[in-house]
N, CA, C and O atoms as a DFTB+ gen file, in Angstrom:
680 C
 N C O
     1  1     -10.705    -208.460     101.541
     2  2     -12.018    -208.341     100.919
     3  2     -13.064    -208.625     101.988
     4  3     -13.115    -209.720     102.546
     5  1     -13.890    -207.637     102.264
     6  2     -14.869    -207.758     103.348
     7  2     -15.996    -208.745     103.051
     8  3     -16.888    -208.945     103.876
     9  1     -15.951    -209.359     101.868
    10  2     -16.921    -210.399     101.551
    11  2     -16.840    -211.587     102.492
    12  3     -17.760    -212.404     102.533
    13  1     -15.744    -211.699     103.258
    14  2     -15.632    -212.786     104.227
    15  2     -16.775    -212.741     105.234
    16  3     -17.186    -213.778     105.756
    17  1     -17.292    -211.535     105.511
    18  2     -18.409    -211.428     106.450
    19  2     -19.639    -212.167     105.928
    20  3     -20.327    -212.848     106.688
    21  1     -19.912    -212.033     104.640
    22  2     -21.059    -212.732     104.047
    23  2     -20.828    -214.238     104.043
    24  3     -21.767    -215.013     104.228
    25  1     -19.584    -214.651     103.835
    26  2     -19.242    -216.071     103.900
    27  2     -19.492    -216.619     105.304
    28  3     -20.086    -217.686     105.460
    29  1     -19.040    -215.895     106.318
    30  2     -19.263    -216.335     107.701
    31  2     -20.749    -216.335     108.045
    32  3     -21.220    -217.205     108.778
    33  1     -21.484    -215.365     107.519
    34  2     -22.935    -215.342     107.740
    35  2     -23.575    -216.615     107.169
    36  3     -24.478    -217.194     107.773
    37  1     -23.095    -217.035     106.005
    38  2     -23.587    -218.273     105.409
    39  2     -23.270    -219.499     106.249
    40  3     -23.882    -220.552     106.066
    41  1     -22.323    -219.374     107.165
    42  2     -21.954    -220.473     108.071
    43  2     -22.627    -220.335     109.436
    44  3     -22.299    -221.055     110.380
    45  1     -23.576    -219.397     109.525
    46  2     -24.354    -219.265     110.751
    47  2     -23.925    -218.159     111.693
    48  3     -24.469    -218.047     112.791
    49  1     -22.967    -217.339     111.297
    50  2     -22.506    -216.247     112.157
    51  2     -23.374    -215.015     111.915
    52  3     -23.641    -214.642     110.773
    53  1     -23.804    -214.397     112.999
    54  2     -24.648    -213.215     112.879
    55  2     -23.793    -211.997     112.538
    56  3     -22.782    -211.732     113.189
    57  1     -24.216    -211.258     111.505
    58  2     -23.587    -210.007     111.094
    59  2     -24.705    -208.995     110.845
    60  3     -25.868    -209.383     110.734
    61  1     -24.371    -207.701     110.755
    62  2     -25.408    -206.761     110.329
    63  2     -25.871    -207.145     108.921
    64  3     -25.087    -207.681     108.138
    65  1     -27.122    -206.877     108.600
    66  2     -27.580    -207.127     107.236
    67  2     -26.634    -206.402     106.297
    68  3     -26.423    -205.196     106.427
    69  1     -26.061    -207.144     105.344
    70  2     -24.988    -206.611     104.500
    71  2     -25.207    -206.972     103.045
    72  3     -25.718    -208.046     102.728
    73  1     -24.819    -206.072     102.173
    74  2     -24.881    -206.307     100.730
    75  2     -23.648    -205.694     100.092
    76  3     -23.143    -204.670     100.552
    77  1     -23.166    -206.326      99.028
    78  2     -22.049    -205.766      98.271
    79  2     -22.621    -204.937      97.132
    80  3     -23.433    -205.416      96.340
    81  1     -22.184    -203.686      97.064
    82  2     -22.601    -202.768      96.013
    83  2     -21.589    -202.875      94.878
    84  3     -20.414    -202.548      95.043
    85  1     -22.059    -203.331      93.739
    86  2     -21.211    -203.458      92.557
    87  2     -21.085    -202.093      91.878
    88  3     -21.944    -201.232      92.065
    89  1     -20.019    -201.885      91.086
    90  2     -19.819    -200.565      90.450
    91  2     -21.004    -200.095      89.609
    92  3     -21.272    -198.896      89.528
    93  1     -21.707    -201.027      88.989
    94  2     -22.812    -200.632      88.107
    95  2     -24.132    -200.429      88.864
    96  3     -25.103    -199.950      88.278
    97  1     -24.182    -200.777      90.122
    98  2     -25.414    -200.658      90.906
    99  2     -25.551    -199.275      91.519
   100  3     -24.564    -198.593      91.797
   101  1     -26.785    -198.884      91.720
   102  2     -27.081    -197.656      92.441
   103  2     -27.351    -198.014      93.902
   104  3     -28.133    -198.926      94.171
   105  1     -26.725    -197.319      94.845
   106  2     -26.958    -197.652      96.254
   107  2     -28.414    -197.513      96.664
   108  3     -28.873    -198.234      97.549
   109  1     -29.148    -196.602      96.039
   110  2     -30.554    -196.402      96.408
   111  2     -31.367    -197.675      96.214
   112  3     -32.311    -197.929      96.962
   113  1     -31.007    -198.479      95.213
   114  2     -31.759    -199.722      94.986
   115  2     -31.543    -200.705      96.134
   116  3     -32.476    -201.400      96.537
   117  1     -30.316    -200.769      96.664
   118  2     -30.067    -201.656      97.806
   119  2     -30.739    -201.135      99.067
   120  3     -31.263    -201.920      99.857
   121  1     -30.730    -199.830      99.265
   122  2     -31.417    -199.244     100.414
   123  2     -32.910    -199.584     100.342
   124  3     -33.506    -200.012     101.331
   125  1     -33.495    -199.393      99.179
   126  2     -34.926    -199.659      99.015
   127  2     -35.231    -201.136      99.237
   128  3     -36.206    -201.484      99.902
   129  1     -34.393    -201.996      98.677
   130  2     -34.586    -203.448      98.826
   131  2     -34.567    -203.866     100.292
   132  3     -35.328    -204.742     100.701
   133  1     -33.694    -203.238     101.084
   134  2     -33.551    -203.594     102.496
   135  2     -34.461    -202.790     103.416
   136  3     -34.638    -203.154     104.578
   137  1     -35.039    -201.703     102.911
   138  2     -35.872    -200.845     103.751
   139  2     -35.053    -199.970     104.692
   140  3     -35.537    -199.568     105.750
   141  1     -33.813    -199.675     104.307
   142  2     -32.924    -198.876     105.144
   143  2     -33.199    -197.387     104.959
   144  3     -33.452    -196.929     103.845
   145  1     -33.147    -196.640     106.053
   146  2     -33.150    -195.183     105.959
   147  2     -31.716    -194.667     105.992
   148  3     -31.435    -193.546     105.567
   149  1     -30.810    -195.505     106.508
   150  2     -29.384    -195.195     106.492
   151  2     -28.610    -196.502     106.574
   152  3     -29.147    -197.541     106.958
   153  1     -27.348    -196.427     106.208
   154  2     -26.483    -197.609     106.261
   155  2     -25.045    -197.147     106.435
   156  3     -24.716    -195.979     106.226
   157  1     -24.207    -198.085     106.819
   158  2     -22.775    -197.844     106.857
   159  2     -22.227    -198.341     105.530
   160  3     -22.521    -199.457     105.100
   161  1     -21.429    -197.502     104.889
   162  2     -20.838    -197.848     103.598
   163  2     -19.331    -197.898     103.782
   164  3     -18.710    -196.941     104.244
   165  1     -18.742    -199.063     103.402
   166  2     -17.301    -199.285     103.576
   167  2     -16.704    -199.739     102.254
   168  3     -17.356    -200.443     101.482
   169  1     -15.452    -199.334     101.989
   170  2     -14.784    -199.919     100.829
   171  2     -14.657    -201.430     101.034
   172  3     -14.433    -201.878     102.158
   173  1     -14.792    -202.204      99.988
   174  2     -14.696    -203.661     100.112
   175  2     -13.301    -204.072     100.572
   176  3     -13.127    -205.094     101.236
   177  1     -12.304    -203.253     100.206
   178  2     -10.936    -203.417     100.712
   179  2     -10.624    -202.180     101.528
   180  3     -10.760    -201.060     101.035
   181  1     -10.211    -202.367     102.763
   182  2      -9.883    -201.192     103.549
   183  2      -9.599    -201.539     104.990
   184  3      -9.863    -202.649     105.452
   185  1      -9.053    -200.565     105.688
   186  2      -8.720    -200.736     107.095
   187  2      -8.778    -199.377     107.791
   188  3      -8.796    -198.325     107.152
   189  1      -8.806    -199.435     109.101
   190  2      -8.718    -198.241     109.958
   191  2      -9.813    -197.213     109.718
   192  3      -9.608    -196.022     109.953
   193  1     -10.961    -197.657     109.258
   194  2     -12.081    -196.747     109.067
   195  2     -11.947    -195.829     107.865
   196  3     -12.733    -194.893     107.715
   197  1     -10.955    -196.081     106.998
   198  2     -10.746    -195.225     105.834
   199  2     -11.952    -195.298     104.900
   200  3     -12.317    -196.381     104.444
   201  1     -12.566    -194.164     104.617
   202  2     -13.724    -193.993     103.742
   203  2     -14.981    -194.709     104.251
   204  3     -15.903    -194.952     103.472
   205  1     -15.031    -195.043     105.517
   206  2     -16.235    -195.630     106.102
   207  2     -17.162    -194.481     106.481
   208  3     -16.774    -193.563     107.204
   209  1     -18.383    -194.547     105.984
   210  2     -19.340    -193.463     106.210
   211  2     -20.688    -194.027     106.647
   212  3     -21.081    -195.123     106.247
   213  1     -21.378    -193.265     107.468
   214  2     -22.771    -193.547     107.805
   215  2     -23.588    -192.624     106.906
   216  3     -23.586    -191.407     107.091
   217  1     -24.281    -193.204     105.937
   218  2     -24.933    -192.400     104.907
   219  2     -26.449    -192.580     104.976
   220  3     -26.962    -193.694     104.865
   221  1     -27.150    -191.470     105.161
   222  2     -28.614    -191.483     105.147
   223  2     -29.102    -191.619     103.710
   224  3     -28.417    -191.216     102.770
   225  1     -30.280    -192.184     103.553
   226  2     -30.849    -192.371     102.219
   227  2     -30.899    -191.049     101.446
   228  3     -30.649    -191.023     100.241
   229  1     -31.219    -189.970     102.130
   230  2     -31.322    -188.660     101.470
   231  2     -29.985    -188.166     100.928
   232  3     -29.962    -187.294     100.058
   233  1     -28.868    -188.706     101.425
   234  2     -27.537    -188.254     101.006
   235  2     -26.855    -189.201     100.033
   236  3     -25.681    -189.018      99.714
   237  1     -27.575    -190.209      99.558
   238  2     -26.959    -191.214      98.680
   239  2     -26.452    -190.646      97.370
   240  3     -25.361    -191.002      96.923
   241  1     -27.224    -189.771      96.746
   242  2     -26.798    -189.216      95.462
   243  2     -25.489    -188.449      95.614
   244  3     -24.576    -188.590      94.800
   245  1     -25.411    -187.647      96.651
   246  2     -24.185    -186.878      96.898
   247  2     -23.005    -187.818      97.156
   248  3     -21.915    -187.600      96.629
   249  1     -23.217    -188.869      97.970
   250  2     -22.158    -189.846      98.237
   251  2     -21.717    -190.519      96.939
   252  3     -20.523    -190.620      96.659
   253  1     -22.682    -190.975      96.155
   254  2     -22.363    -191.709      94.926
   255  2     -21.573    -190.849      93.954
   256  3     -20.604    -191.326      93.363
   257  1     -21.958    -189.608      93.777
   258  2     -21.244    -188.724      92.858
   259  2     -19.822    -188.491      93.357
   260  3     -18.867    -188.609      92.590
   261  1     -19.681    -188.165      94.627
   262  2     -18.382    -187.855      95.199
   263  2     -17.426    -189.041      95.125
   264  3     -16.300    -188.901      94.647
   265  1     -17.857    -190.185      95.585
   266  2     -16.980    -191.351      95.680
   267  2     -16.777    -192.023      94.335
   268  3     -15.665    -192.438      94.010
   269  1     -17.811    -192.133      93.569
   270  2     -17.692    -192.870      92.306
   271  2     -16.909    -192.108      91.243
   272  3     -16.389    -192.724      90.314
   273  1     -16.814    -190.819      91.352
   274  2     -15.948    -190.087      90.431
   275  2     -14.493    -190.444      90.698
   276  3     -13.692    -190.538      89.767
   277  1     -14.152    -190.641      91.954
   278  2     -12.784    -190.980      92.337
   279  2     -12.462    -192.454      92.111
   280  3     -11.336    -192.797      91.750
   281  1     -13.441    -193.318      92.320
   282  2     -13.223    -194.769      92.246
   283  2     -14.381    -195.429      91.506
   284  3     -15.193    -196.114      92.129
   285  1     -14.475    -195.241      90.202
   286  2     -15.647    -195.730      89.468
   287  2     -15.795    -197.248      89.428
   288  3     -16.909    -197.742      89.248
   289  1     -14.710    -198.004      89.588
   290  2     -14.800    -199.461      89.494
   291  2     -14.818    -200.139      90.863
   292  3     -14.740    -201.365      90.939
   293  1     -14.919    -199.372      91.935
   294  2     -14.832    -199.949      93.274
   295  2     -16.132    -200.622      93.703
   296  3     -17.230    -200.192      93.351
   297  1     -15.966    -201.691      94.473
   298  2     -17.095    -202.316      95.154
   299  2     -17.143    -201.745      96.569
   300  3     -16.131    -201.302      97.112
   301  1     -18.333    -201.766      97.150
   302  2     -18.533    -201.248      98.501
   303  2     -19.367    -202.238      99.289
   304  3     -20.207    -202.942      98.727
   305  1     -19.136    -202.291     100.582
   306  2     -19.971    -203.092     101.468
   307  2     -20.953    -202.148     102.136
   308  3     -20.552    -201.177     102.777
   309  1     -22.235    -202.431     101.986
   310  2     -23.287    -201.674     102.652
   311  2     -23.829    -202.531     103.781
   312  3     -24.153    -203.702     103.582
   313  1     -23.926    -201.949     104.959
   314  2     -24.431    -202.671     106.121
   315  2     -25.490    -201.847     106.832
   316  3     -25.398    -200.623     106.919
   317  1     -26.480    -202.537     107.329
   318  2     -27.498    -201.860     108.139
   319  2     -26.799    -201.142     109.287
   320  3     -25.927    -201.712     109.943
   321  1     -27.178    -199.906     109.525
   322  2     -26.616    -199.171     110.650
   323  2     -27.206    -199.730     111.935
   324  3     -28.423    -199.856     112.070
   325  1     -26.334    -200.064     112.871
   326  2     -26.766    -200.596     114.169
   327  2     -26.569    -199.501     115.220
   328  3     -25.435    -199.196     115.588
   329  1     -27.662    -198.910     115.705
   330  2     -27.525    -197.802     116.669
   331  2     -26.846    -198.222     117.965
   332  3     -26.390    -197.365     118.722
   333  1     -26.767    -199.523     118.237
   334  2     -26.090    -199.997     119.451
   335  2     -24.634    -199.531     119.500
   336  3     -24.068    -199.374     120.582
   337  1     -24.032    -199.311     118.336
   338  2     -22.633    -198.862     118.298
   339  2     -22.477    -197.530     119.017
   340  3     -21.462    -197.300     119.674
   341  1     -23.460    -196.655     118.904
   342  2     -23.386    -195.352     119.569
   343  2     -23.842    -195.443     121.024
   344  3     -23.449    -194.619     121.851
   345  1     -24.658    -196.428     121.333
   346  2     -25.203    -196.544     122.684
   347  2     -24.279    -197.335     123.606
   348  3     -23.934    -196.868     124.691
   349  1     -23.878    -198.528     123.179
   350  2     -23.075    -199.397     124.043
   351  2     -21.691    -199.679     123.489
   352  3     -20.873    -200.301     124.167
   353  1     -21.413    -199.235     122.270
   354  2     -20.087    -199.410     121.698
   355  2     -19.861    -200.783     121.091
   356  3     -20.799    -201.525     120.797
   357  1     -18.610    -201.087     120.918
   358  2     -18.161    -202.311     120.240
   359  2     -17.286    -203.106     121.199
   360  3     -16.583    -202.535     122.033
   361  1     -17.338    -204.428     121.074
   362  2     -16.455    -205.295     121.845
   363  2     -15.399    -205.871     120.918
   364  3     -15.699    -206.249     119.786
   365  1     -14.167    -205.939     121.397
   366  2     -13.089    -206.632     120.691
   367  2     -12.598    -207.738     121.610
   368  3     -12.091    -207.483     122.702
   369  1     -12.758    -208.969     121.147
   370  2     -12.294    -210.125     121.901
   371  2     -11.023    -210.634     121.241
   372  3     -10.997    -210.870     120.034
   373  1      -9.979    -210.801     122.025
   374  2      -8.670    -211.205     121.525
   375  2      -8.436    -212.670     121.881
   376  3      -8.621    -213.099     123.020
   377  1      -8.023    -213.417     120.860
   378  2      -7.719    -214.837     121.023
   379  2      -6.288    -215.078     120.571
   380  3      -5.859    -214.554     119.543
   381  1      -5.553    -215.870     121.338
   382  2      -4.199    -216.268     120.978
   383  2      -4.178    -217.780     120.831
   384  3      -4.477    -218.513     121.774
   385  1      -3.823    -218.234     119.642
   386  2      -3.801    -219.661     119.322
   387  2      -5.132    -220.335     119.675
   388  3      -5.161    -221.464     120.164
   389  1      -6.213    -219.631     119.421
   390  2      -7.548    -220.176     119.637
   391  2      -8.100    -220.026     121.042
   392  3      -9.271    -220.324     121.274
   393  1      -7.283    -219.569     121.987
   394  2      -7.732    -219.416     123.375
   395  2      -8.038    -217.943     123.663
   396  3      -7.274    -217.055     123.283
   397  1      -9.150    -217.698     124.332
   398  2      -9.519    -216.337     124.701
   399  2      -8.436    -215.746     125.600
   400  3      -8.004    -216.386     126.559
   401  1      -7.997    -214.525     125.290
   402  2      -6.980    -213.847     126.087
   403  2      -7.594    -212.719     126.917
   404  3      -7.475    -212.700     128.142
   405  1      -8.250    -211.784     126.233
   406  2      -8.836    -210.636     126.924
   407  2      -9.789    -209.927     125.967
   408  3      -9.888    -210.276     124.791
   409  1     -10.485    -208.932     126.494
   410  2     -11.438    -208.173     125.680
   411  2     -11.420    -206.714     126.105
   412  3     -11.084    -206.368     127.237
   413  1     -11.797    -205.872     125.149
   414  2     -11.952    -204.451     125.443
   415  2     -13.286    -203.987     124.885
   416  3     -13.782    -204.503     123.884
   417  1     -13.850    -202.998     125.563
   418  2     -15.039    -202.307     125.063
   419  2     -14.548    -200.993     124.468
   420  3     -13.736    -200.290     125.070
   421  1     -15.049    -200.674     123.286
   422  2     -14.658    -199.436     122.604
   423  2     -15.914    -198.591     122.404
   424  3     -16.874    -199.007     121.756
   425  1     -15.874    -197.407     122.975
   426  2     -17.022    -196.494     122.924
   427  2     -16.667    -195.299     122.061
   428  3     -15.668    -194.628     122.322
   429  1     -17.482    -195.010     121.016
   430  2     -17.173    -193.849     120.179
   431  2     -17.451    -192.538     120.909
   432  3     -18.180    -192.491     121.899
   433  1     -16.850    -191.487     120.386
   434  2     -17.137    -190.143     120.882
   435  2     -18.613    -189.817     120.617
   436  3     -19.235    -190.407     119.734
   437  1     -19.156    -188.889     121.375
   438  2     -20.544    -188.466     121.207
   439  2     -20.796    -188.056     119.752
   440  3     -20.041    -187.264     119.187
   441  1     -21.852    -188.596     119.154
   442  2     -22.225    -188.253     117.794
   443  2     -21.450    -188.987     116.716
   444  3     -21.692    -188.767     115.530
   445  1     -20.527    -189.850     117.100
   446  2     -19.693    -190.598     116.155
   447  2     -20.068    -192.075     116.231
   448  3     -20.603    -192.530     117.241
   449  1     -19.792    -192.814     115.180
   450  2     -20.022    -194.260     115.208
   451  2     -18.722    -195.026     114.998
   452  3     -18.642    -196.217     115.299
   453  1     -17.701    -194.340     114.481
   454  2     -16.399    -194.978     114.260
   455  2     -15.576    -194.896     115.542
   456  3     -15.680    -193.941     116.311
   457  1     -14.758    -195.924     115.749
   458  2     -14.016    -195.999     117.001
   459  2     -12.511    -196.085     116.757
   460  3     -11.737    -196.117     117.714
   461  1     -12.088    -196.123     115.517
   462  2     -10.670    -196.225     115.204
   463  2      -9.901    -195.108     115.910
   464  3     -10.482    -194.096     116.304
   465  1      -8.598    -195.300     116.066
   466  2      -7.791    -194.364     116.858
   467  2      -7.929    -192.909     116.412
   468  3      -7.896    -192.007     117.249
   469  1      -8.081    -192.665     115.110
   470  2      -8.185    -191.273     114.663
   471  2      -9.493    -190.614     115.111
   472  3      -9.620    -189.391     115.060
   473  1     -10.469    -191.426     115.551
   474  2     -11.744    -190.873     116.022
   475  2     -11.801    -190.797     117.548
   476  3     -12.812    -190.379     118.113
   477  1     -10.726    -191.199     118.208
   478  2     -10.521    -191.031     119.645
   479  2     -11.625    -191.627     120.508
   480  3     -12.097    -190.995     121.453
   481  1     -12.027    -192.840     120.179
   482  2     -12.969    -193.550     121.036
   483  2     -12.307    -193.935     122.344
   484  3     -11.080    -193.954     122.446
   485  1     -13.111    -194.239     123.330
   486  2     -12.596    -194.664     124.635
   487  2     -12.505    -196.186     124.662
   488  3     -13.429    -196.877     124.231
   489  1     -11.395    -196.701     125.166
   490  2     -11.173    -198.146     125.223
   491  2     -10.991    -198.546     126.672
   492  3     -10.194    -197.954     127.399
   493  1     -11.750    -199.572     127.090
   494  2     -11.727    -200.056     128.459
   495  2     -11.658    -201.583     128.451
   496  3     -12.380    -202.237     127.698
   497  1     -10.803    -202.137     129.277
   498  2     -10.747    -203.594     129.396
   499  2     -12.028    -204.075     130.074
   500  3     -12.490    -203.472     131.042
   501  1     -12.603    -205.176     129.553
   502  2     -13.850    -205.722     130.094
   503  2     -13.761    -207.245     130.152
   504  3     -12.890    -207.866     129.543
   505  1     -14.681    -207.813     130.897
   506  2     -14.852    -209.264     130.937
   507  2     -16.203    -209.544     130.289
   508  3     -17.242    -209.383     130.930
   509  1     -16.199    -209.966     129.012
   510  2     -17.484    -210.149     128.327
   511  2     -18.278    -211.315     128.915
   512  3     -17.699    -212.274     129.426
   513  1     -19.593    -211.227     128.840
   514  2     -20.427    -212.330     129.334
   515  2     -20.108    -213.630     128.595
   516  3     -19.676    -213.615     127.442
   517  1     -20.324    -214.723     129.259
   518  2     -20.037    -216.042     128.692
   519  2     -20.705    -216.276     127.331
   520  3     -20.054    -216.809     126.432
   521  1     -21.985    -215.895     127.142
   522  2     -22.590    -216.111     125.822
   523  2     -21.871    -215.344     124.700
   524  3     -21.780    -215.833     123.574
   525  1     -21.367    -214.152     125.007
   526  2     -20.640    -213.370     124.004
   527  2     -19.333    -214.082     123.661
   528  3     -18.969    -214.171     122.488
   529  1     -18.628    -214.588     124.665
   530  2     -17.398    -215.352     124.417
   531  2     -17.691    -216.584     123.559
   532  3     -16.944    -216.901     122.634
   533  1     -18.775    -217.263     123.876
   534  2     -19.147    -218.456     123.112
   535  2     -19.433    -218.096     121.654
   536  3     -19.044    -218.827     120.743
   537  1     -20.104    -216.986     121.437
   538  2     -20.420    -216.574     120.064
   539  2     -19.154    -216.160     119.319
   540  3     -19.038    -216.417     118.121
   541  1     -18.213    -215.529     119.998
   542  2     -16.931    -215.190     119.362
   543  2     -16.144    -216.462     119.053
   544  3     -15.514    -216.565     118.001
   545  1     -16.182    -217.426     119.969
   546  2     -15.542    -218.721     119.709
   547  2     -16.163    -219.403     118.497
   548  3     -15.459    -220.054     117.726
   549  1     -17.464    -219.261     118.321
   550  2     -18.147    -219.864     117.173
   551  2     -17.637    -219.274     115.864
   552  3     -17.574    -219.972     114.852
   553  1     -17.272    -217.994     115.877
   554  2     -16.697    -217.366     114.681
   555  2     -15.395    -218.088     114.324
   556  3     -15.183    -218.468     113.172
   557  1     -14.533    -218.271     115.317
   558  2     -13.248    -218.931     115.067
   559  2     -13.434    -220.383     114.642
   560  3     -12.646    -220.904     113.852
   561  1     -14.456    -221.032     115.154
   562  2     -14.722    -222.434     114.791
   563  2     -15.087    -222.583     113.322
   564  3     -14.972    -223.675     112.766
   565  1     -15.524    -221.510     112.690
   566  2     -15.877    -221.541     111.268
   567  2     -14.653    -221.471     110.352
   568  3     -14.761    -221.721     109.151
   569  1     -13.513    -221.138     110.905
   570  2     -12.310    -220.949     110.094
   571  2     -11.648    -222.287     109.780
   572  3     -11.766    -223.232     110.561
   573  1     -10.952    -222.380     108.647
   574  2     -10.312    -223.650     108.272
   575  2      -9.147    -224.034     109.177
   576  3      -8.865    -225.220     109.344
   577  1      -8.468    -223.052     109.762
   578  2      -7.376    -223.326     110.701
   579  2      -7.475    -222.345     111.863
   580  3      -8.073    -221.275     111.748
   581  1      -6.880    -222.731     112.971
   582  2      -6.872    -221.866     114.145
   583  2      -5.790    -220.801     113.945
   584  3      -4.619    -221.140     113.779
   585  1      -6.163    -219.532     113.960
   586  2      -5.149    -218.484     113.787
   587  2      -4.319    -218.299     115.050
   588  3      -4.784    -218.546     116.162
   589  1      -3.084    -217.859     114.854
   590  2      -2.226    -217.559     115.992
   591  2      -2.801    -216.384     116.787
   592  3      -2.771    -216.376     118.017
   593  1      -3.323    -215.394     116.058
   594  2      -3.920    -214.208     116.674
   595  2      -5.261    -213.948     115.995
   596  3      -5.373    -214.039     114.772
   597  1      -6.263    -213.629     116.783
   598  2      -7.555    -213.230     116.222
   599  2      -8.144    -212.127     117.084
   600  3      -8.132    -212.193     118.314
   601  1      -8.661    -211.112     116.404
   602  2      -9.432    -210.059     117.071
   603  2     -10.828    -210.141     116.488
   604  3     -11.029    -209.918     115.294
   605  1     -11.781    -210.459     117.328
   606  2     -13.167    -210.638     116.902
   607  2     -13.947    -209.427     117.411
   608  3     -14.190    -209.289     118.610
   609  1     -14.337    -208.550     116.478
   610  2     -15.030    -207.311     116.830
   611  2     -16.515    -207.454     116.551
   612  3     -16.918    -207.991     115.520
   613  1     -17.312    -206.972     117.472
   614  2     -18.746    -207.021     117.252
   615  2     -19.512    -206.119     118.188
   616  3     -18.956    -205.432     119.045
   617  1     -20.792    -206.152     117.989
   618  2     -21.738    -205.358     118.762
   619  2     -22.722    -206.325     119.401
   620  3     -23.155    -207.287     118.766
   621  1     -23.068    -206.078     120.634
   622  2     -24.135    -206.851     121.268
   623  2     -25.431    -206.134     120.926
   624  3     -25.648    -204.988     121.321
   625  1     -26.296    -206.831     120.179
   626  2     -27.538    -206.193     119.729
   627  2     -28.568    -206.148     120.855
   628  3     -28.303    -206.609     121.965
   629  1     -29.728    -205.597     120.566
   630  2     -30.765    -205.421     121.596
   631  2     -31.262    -206.739     122.159
   632  3     -31.791    -206.777     123.270
   633  1     -31.098    -207.827     121.404
   634  2     -31.504    -209.153     121.879
   635  2     -30.407    -209.813     122.706
   636  3     -30.580    -210.939     123.174
   637  1     -29.268    -209.120     122.894
   638  2     -28.170    -209.666     123.679
   639  2     -27.261    -210.605     122.893
   640  3     -26.448    -211.320     123.479
   641  1     -27.395    -210.603     121.570
   642  2     -26.586    -211.483     120.728
   643  2     -25.397    -210.714     120.159
   644  3     -25.493    -209.532     119.828
   645  1     -24.283    -211.416     120.059
   646  2     -23.065    -210.838     119.495
   647  2     -23.192    -210.823     117.988
   648  3     -23.492    -211.852     117.383
   649  1     -22.969    -209.680     117.375
   650  2     -23.090    -209.504     115.935
   651  2     -21.715    -209.098     115.401
   652  3     -21.231    -208.007     115.704
   653  1     -21.091    -209.958     114.617
   654  2     -19.739    -209.728     114.104
   655  2     -19.702    -208.558     113.123
   656  3     -20.516    -208.491     112.202
   657  1     -18.752    -207.633     113.324
   658  2     -18.590    -206.558     112.357
   659  2     -17.205    -206.576     111.714
   660  3     -17.012    -205.984     110.652
   661  1     -16.247    -207.243     112.338
   662  2     -14.914    -207.346     111.734
   663  2     -14.148    -208.477     112.397
   664  3     -14.321    -208.767     113.581
   665  1     -13.301    -209.102     111.602
   666  2     -12.447    -210.180     112.086
   667  2     -11.051    -209.916     111.568
   668  3     -10.835    -209.832     110.359
   669  1     -10.096    -209.783     112.489
   670  2      -8.708    -209.571     112.103
   671  2      -7.920    -210.800     112.524
   672  3      -7.986    -211.228     113.677
   673  1      -7.176    -211.364     111.582
   674  2      -6.460    -212.609     111.836
   675  2      -4.991    -212.479     111.467
   676  3      -4.615    -211.703     110.589
   677  1      -4.186    -213.246     112.150
   678  2      -2.766    -213.341     111.835
   679  2      -2.300    -214.757     112.085
   680  3      -1.125    -215.064     111.882
């Protein structure tokens, strides 16, 4: 359940502005409330970019009809679209037993924002700046126990701050 992102945000972790869309809500109301012209819409339960879409405000009605006919009781996570994903990509920091192991930068294909393997993004090993490592460590510090494996995915925003977009734990 991607609601964990909102929980971590409540603990001081920076995430994209996010809202959970309930089955009875209209996405246009959340867009209007946030002042979004577009957002990323994800199933509340999901992996590997399945049904993740970047939806412009003008296309909300079409999205709602298409998706809600198939899954009328589903919740969705709506997040502010961060253009940095297309410009500088995403960082994945890997931790083993709480210790930083390595990191990769993932760059989407031109015109794409998703980086999952089916979208053929480019992956390069990187050494993230110390502040980014510290911010990823802060994410893990919010957890009740130290995971054996953690992948902390995020985007460095225009202010140079790490913004968490996904956390995978084992």
